[in-house]
C-alpha positions as CSV (number, residue, x, y, z in Angstrom):
1,X,-20.3,18.0,-6.4
2,X,-22.2,15.1,-7.7
3,X,-20.9,11.6,-8.4
4,X,-23.4,9.7,-10.4
5,X,-26.7,10.4,-8.6
6,X,-25.0,11.1,-5.3
7,X,-24.8,14.7,-4.1
8,X,-21.7,15.3,-2.0
9,X,-22.8,18.0,0.4
10,X,-19.3,19.1,1.6
11,X,-16.1,19.5,-0.5
12,X,-14.1,17.4,1.9
13,X,-13.4,13.6,1.6
14,X,-11.8,11.1,3.9
15,X,-9.0,9.4,2.0
16,X,-8.9,5.6,2.0
17,X,-6.1,4.4,4.4
18,X,-5.2,0.9,5.3
19,X,-5.7,0.1,9.0
20,X,-7.4,3.5,9.5
21,X,-10.6,4.0,7.6
22,X,-12.6,1.2,9.2
23,X,-16.4,1.6,9.6
24,X,-16.2,3.2,13.0
25,X,-13.7,5.8,11.9
26,X,-15.6,6.5,8.7
27,X,-18.9,7.1,10.7
28,X,-17.1,9.5,13.0
29,X,-15.6,11.4,10.1
30,X,-19.0,11.6,8.5
31,X,-20.5,12.9,11.7
32,X,-18.0,15.8,11.6
33,X,-18.6,16.7,8.0
34,X,-16.8,14.5,5.6
35,X,-18.8,14.8,2.4
36,X,-17.6,11.4,1.2
37,X,-15.8,8.6,3.0
38,X,-13.7,5.7,1.6
39,X,-13.1,2.2,3.0
40,X,-9.7,0.7,3.4
41,X,-8.7,-1.0,0.2
42,X,-9.4,-4.7,-0.2
43,X,-8.0,-7.1,-2.8
44,X,-10.6,-8.1,-5.3
45,X,-9.4,-11.7,-5.4
46,X,-9.6,-12.0,-1.6
47,X,-13.1,-10.8,-1.7
48,X,-14.2,-13.3,-4.4
49,X,-12.6,-16.1,-2.4
50,X,-14.8,-15.1,0.5
51,X,-11.8,-14.2,2.7
52,X,-13.3,-13.5,6.2
53,X,-11.3,-10.4,6.9
54,X,-12.0,-9.0,3.5
55,X,-15.7,-9.5,3.9
56,X,-15.6,-7.7,7.3
57,X,-13.8,-4.8,5.8
58,X,-16.6,-4.3,3.4
59,X,-19.2,-3.7,6.1
60,X,-20.9,-0.3,5.8
61,X,-23.6,1.6,7.7
62,X,-26.4,4.0,6.7
63,X,-24.8,6.7,8.9
64,X,-21.9,7.0,6.4
65,X,-23.8,7.4,3.2
66,X,-22.5,8.1,0.7
67,X,-19.6,5.7,1.2
68,X,-17.1,4.4,-1.4
69,X,-15.6,0.9,-1.1
70,X,-12.1,0.8,-2.6
71,X,-10.8,-2.3,-4.5
72,X,-7.4,-3.1,-5.8
73,X,-5.9,-5.9,-7.9
74,X,-5.1,-6.8,-11.5
75,X,-7.2,-9.8,-12.4
76,X,-10.1,-8.5,-14.5
77,X,-12.5,-11.4,-13.9
78,X,-11.9,-11.3,-10.1
79,X,-12.4,-7.5,-10.1
80,X,-15.7,-7.9,-11.9
81,X,-16.9,-10.6,-9.5
82,X,-15.9,-8.5,-6.5
83,X,-17.9,-5.5,-8.0
84,X,-21.0,-7.7,-8.3
85,X,-20.7,-8.7,-4.6
86,X,-20.6,-5.0,-3.5
87,X,-23.7,-3.6,-5.3
88,X,-25.9,-3.5,-2.2
89,X,-23.1,-2.6,0.2
90,X,-21.9,0.8,-1.0
91,X,-22.9,3.9,-2.9
92,X,-19.7,4.2,-5.0
93,X,-17.0,1.7,-6.1
94,X,-13.5,3.2,-6.2
95,X,-10.4,1.5,-7.7
96,X,-6.9,2.0,-6.4
97,X,-4.2,3.0,-8.9
98,X,-2.3,5.0,-6.2
99,X,-1.0,2.8,-3.4
100,X,2.9,3.0,-3.3
101,X,3.3,0.1,-0.8
102,X,5.8,-2.5,-2.0
103,X,3.6,-5.4,-0.9
104,X,1.0,-4.0,-3.4
105,X,3.1,-2.8,-6.2
106,X,5.2,-6.0,-6.3
107,X,2.0,-7.8,-7.4
108,X,1.6,-5.3,-10.3
109,X,-1.3,-3.5,-8.5
110,X,-1.6,-0.1,-7.0
111,X,0.5,2.8,-8.3
112,X,2.6,0.6,-10.4
113,X,-0.3,0.4,-12.8
114,X,0.3,4.1,-13.7
115,X,3.0,2.6,-15.9
116,X,0.3,0.7,-17.9
117,X,-2.4,3.2,-19.1
118,X,-4.1,0.6,-21.3
119,X,-4.5,-1.8,-18.4
120,X,-6.0,1.0,-16.3
121,X,-8.5,1.8,-19.0
122,X,-9.3,-1.9,-19.4
123,X,-9.9,-2.3,-15.6
124,X,-12.2,0.8,-15.4
125,X,-14.2,-0.2,-18.5
126,X,-14.6,-3.7,-17.1
127,X,-15.8,-2.4,-13.7
128,X,-18.3,0.1,-15.3
129,X,-19.7,-2.7,-17.5
130,X,-20.9,-4.7,-14.5
131,X,-21.5,-2.0,-11.8
132,X,-24.9,-0.6,-10.8
133,X,-23.2,2.2,-8.8
134,X,-20.8,5.0,-10.0
135,X,-17.2,4.0,-10.5
136,X,-14.3,6.3,-9.4
137,X,-10.6,6.0,-9.4
138,X,-7.7,7.2,-7.2
139,X,-4.4,7.8,-8.9
140,X,-0.9,9.3,-8.5
141,X,0.8,11.6,-11.0
142,X,3.0,8.8,-12.4
143,X,5.6,6.4,-11.4
144,X,8.4,9.0,-11.1
145,X,9.1,12.6,-12.1
146,X,10.3,11.4,-15.6
147,X,7.0,9.7,-16.2
148,X,4.2,12.1,-15.3
149,X,1.2,10.7,-17.2
150,X,-1.8,11.3,-15.0
151,X,-3.4,13.8,-17.4
152,X,-3.5,11.3,-20.3
153,X,-4.7,8.5,-18.0
154,X,-7.4,10.7,-16.6
155,X,-8.8,11.3,-20.1
156,X,-8.7,7.5,-20.7
157,X,-10.6,6.7,-17.5
158,X,-13.2,9.4,-18.2
159,X,-13.8,7.8,-21.6
160,X,-14.0,4.4,-20.0
161,X,-16.9,5.6,-17.8
162,X,-15.4,6.8,-14.5
163,X,-17.6,9.2,-12.6
164,X,-14.9,11.0,-10.7
165,X,-11.1,11.0,-10.3
166,X,-9.1,11.6,-7.1
167,X,-5.5,12.6,-7.8
168,X,-2.7,12.4,-5.2
169,X,-0.1,14.9,-6.3
170,X,2.9,12.6,-5.7
171,X,4.6,10.0,-7.8
172,X,5.0,6.3,-6.9
173,X,8.7,7.0,-6.3
174,X,7.9,9.7,-3.8
175,X,5.8,7.6,-1.6
176,X,4.6,10.0,1.1
177,X,7.7,12.1,1.0
178,X,8.5,15.4,-0.7
179,X,5.8,17.8,-1.8
180,X,2.6,17.2,-3.7
181,X,2.5,18.8,-7.1
182,X,-0.8,20.7,-7.2
183,X,0.0,22.0,-10.7
184,X,-0.5,18.5,-12.1
185,X,-3.8,18.2,-10.2
186,X,-4.9,21.5,-11.9
187,X,-4.0,20.1,-15.3
188,X,-6.1,17.0,-14.6
189,X,-9.0,19.2,-13.5
190,X,-8.7,21.3,-16.7
191,X,-8.5,18.2,-18.9
192,X,-11.7,16.3,-17.9
193,X,-15.3,17.2,-17.3
194,X,-16.0,14.8,-14.5
195,X,-15.4,15.8,-10.8
196,X,-11.7,15.9,-9.7
197,X,-10.8,15.5,-6.0
198,X,-7.4,16.8,-5.0
199,X,-5.2,14.9,-2.5
200,X,-1.8,15.6,-1.0
201,X,-0.5,18.1,1.6
202,X,-4.0,19.2,2.8
203,X,-3.3,19.4,6.5
204,X,-5.5,22.2,7.8
205,X,-8.1,24.8,6.8
206,X,-5.7,27.1,5.0
207,X,-4.1,24.4,2.9
208,X,-7.5,23.1,1.9
209,X,-8.6,26.5,0.7
210,X,-5.3,27.0,-1.1
211,X,-5.6,23.7,-3.0
212,X,-9.2,24.6,-4.1
213,X,-8.1,28.1,-5.2
214,X,-4.9,26.8,-6.9
215,X,-6.4,23.9,-8.7
216,X,-10.1,24.4,-9.1
217,X,-10.8,20.9,-7.8
218,X,-14.4,20.0,-6.8
219,X,-13.3,18.7,-3.4
220,X,-10.2,18.0,-1.3
221,X,-9.2,14.6,0.1
222,X,-7.8,14.5,3.6
223,X,-5.8,11.5,4.8
224,X,-3.0,11.7,7.4
225,X,-4.3,15.0,8.9
226,X,-7.5,13.2,9.8
227,X,-5.9,10.4,11.7
228,X,-6.8,11.0,15.3
229,X,-8.7,14.2,14.4
230,X,-12.0,13.5,12.5
231,X,-13.0,17.0,13.6
232,X,-10.8,18.4,10.9
233,X,-13.7,18.1,8.5
234,X,-15.8,20.4,10.5
235,X,-12.9,22.8,10.7
236,X,-12.2,22.9,7.0
237,X,-15.9,23.1,6.0
238,X,-16.5,26.0,8.4
239,X,-13.4,27.8,7.1
240,X,-14.3,27.4,3.5
241,X,-17.8,28.9,4.2
242,X,-16.9,31.7,6.6
243,X,-13.1,32.3,6.5
244,X,-13.1,31.7,10.2
245,X,-11.6,29.0,12.3
246,X,-13.3,26.6,14.8
247,X,-11.5,25.8,18.0
248,X,-10.1,22.3,18.1
249,X,-12.4,19.7,19.8
250,X,-10.9,17.8,22.7
251,X,-9.0,14.8,21.5
252,X,-9.9,12.6,24.4
253,X,-13.6,13.3,23.8
254,X,-13.1,12.4,20.2
255,X,-11.4,9.2,21.2
256,X,-14.3,8.3,23.5
257,X,-16.7,8.7,20.6
258,X,-14.4,6.4,18.5
259,X,-14.4,3.8,21.4
260,X,-18.2,3.8,21.4
261,X,-18.4,3.2,17.7
262,X,-15.6,0.6,17.8
263,X,-17.7,-1.4,20.4
264,X,-20.8,-1.0,18.3
265,X,-19.2,-2.4,15.2
266,X,-17.2,-5.1,17.1
267,X,-13.9,-4.3,15.5
268,X,-10.4,-5.9,16.3
269,X,-8.8,-4.8,19.5
270,X,-5.4,-4.5,17.7
271,X,-7.0,-1.9,15.4
272,X,-8.2,0.1,18.4
273,X,-4.7,0.2,19.9
274,X,-3.3,1.4,16.6
275,X,-5.6,4.5,16.9
276,X,-4.5,5.2,20.4
277,X,-1.3,6.9,19.1
278,X,-3.2,9.1,16.7
279,X,-5.8,10.4,19.1
280,X,-3.3,11.1,21.8
281,X,-0.7,12.8,19.6
282,X,0.1,16.3,20.6
283,X,-1.9,16.4,23.9
284,X,-0.4,17.3,27.2
285,X,1.1,14.2,28.8
286,X,0.4,12.3,25.6
287,X,3.6,10.1,25.7
288,X,2.9,8.9,29.3
289,X,-0.8,8.3,28.5
290,X,0.1,6.3,25.4
291,X,2.4,4.1,27.4
292,X,-0.4,3.3,29.8
293,X,-3.0,2.8,27.0
294,X,-0.9,0.3,24.9
295,X,-0.6,-1.9,28.0
296,X,-4.4,-2.2,28.3
297,X,-6.0,-5.6,27.5
298,X,-9.6,-4.5,26.8
299,X,-11.8,-1.5,26.2
300,X,-12.8,-1.3,29.9
301,X,-9.1,-0.8,30.8
302,X,-8.7,1.9,28.1
303,X,-11.7,3.8,29.4
304,X,-10.5,3.6,33.0
305,X,-7.1,5.0,32.0
306,X,-8.7,7.8,30.0
307,X,-10.9,8.7,33.0
308,X,-7.8,8.9,35.2
309,X,-6.2,11.2,32.7
């Protein structure tokens, strides 16, 4: 798969996730085979106003190339200004039309824009007009099951100049519940000539292969299944190539690798403690270990607890 001039070597992408896909986690996922990684989304207006946190979220590293930075918002001028600020910081600019969070949709942004196809086309066209890097979008199937319009919108964003489309097979109303509709993703793939990335209910090797076989997508996007397990990209890539499975890598070893990257990039300690739950989920004695880890006050204490475990 190619997005603009960028060749995506593996058909697996790390989904953008708020609070999760920071630079340390992206680098780790890239190490284990993610073909393309996405940043947490950032509000275009916050970026233009030089919000300190927004600027830190946009930090990238050569080890994650190609990397996409994801924006959201509704103000065209602010979006264009934000895009101009990002030209030397990423390989791809992605725009979010898929977030179902109320704090985003209540502002008219995210997945609620699926109810305004003309506005979506206007935003994409405006970004493309000022961007020196490829522009992609992430969308849902519609706002609810009575308003499934992603195929028509996909055609519009392709005409507006988008280089690829990621489709989460759920509606805004579904949030993250119910089942993803892969049939709609297939219809999008059949309707456009640019690459399509399928998202929704890809949780392991078999489901990744089923999505590709059922929809013909160019790549799969993995979100929640990657939280605490960046090794899933190696597992899926290997399975797609060989039909065989790789044994799961030790979660504590993976967490140690994340800790090292977290220290390297000097991220927030609160973010580190958020990832504790993900990396220790499902392991023997995980609940007891988590109780000890959440009481830690610094990285040194966390490492000491892990060594004891």
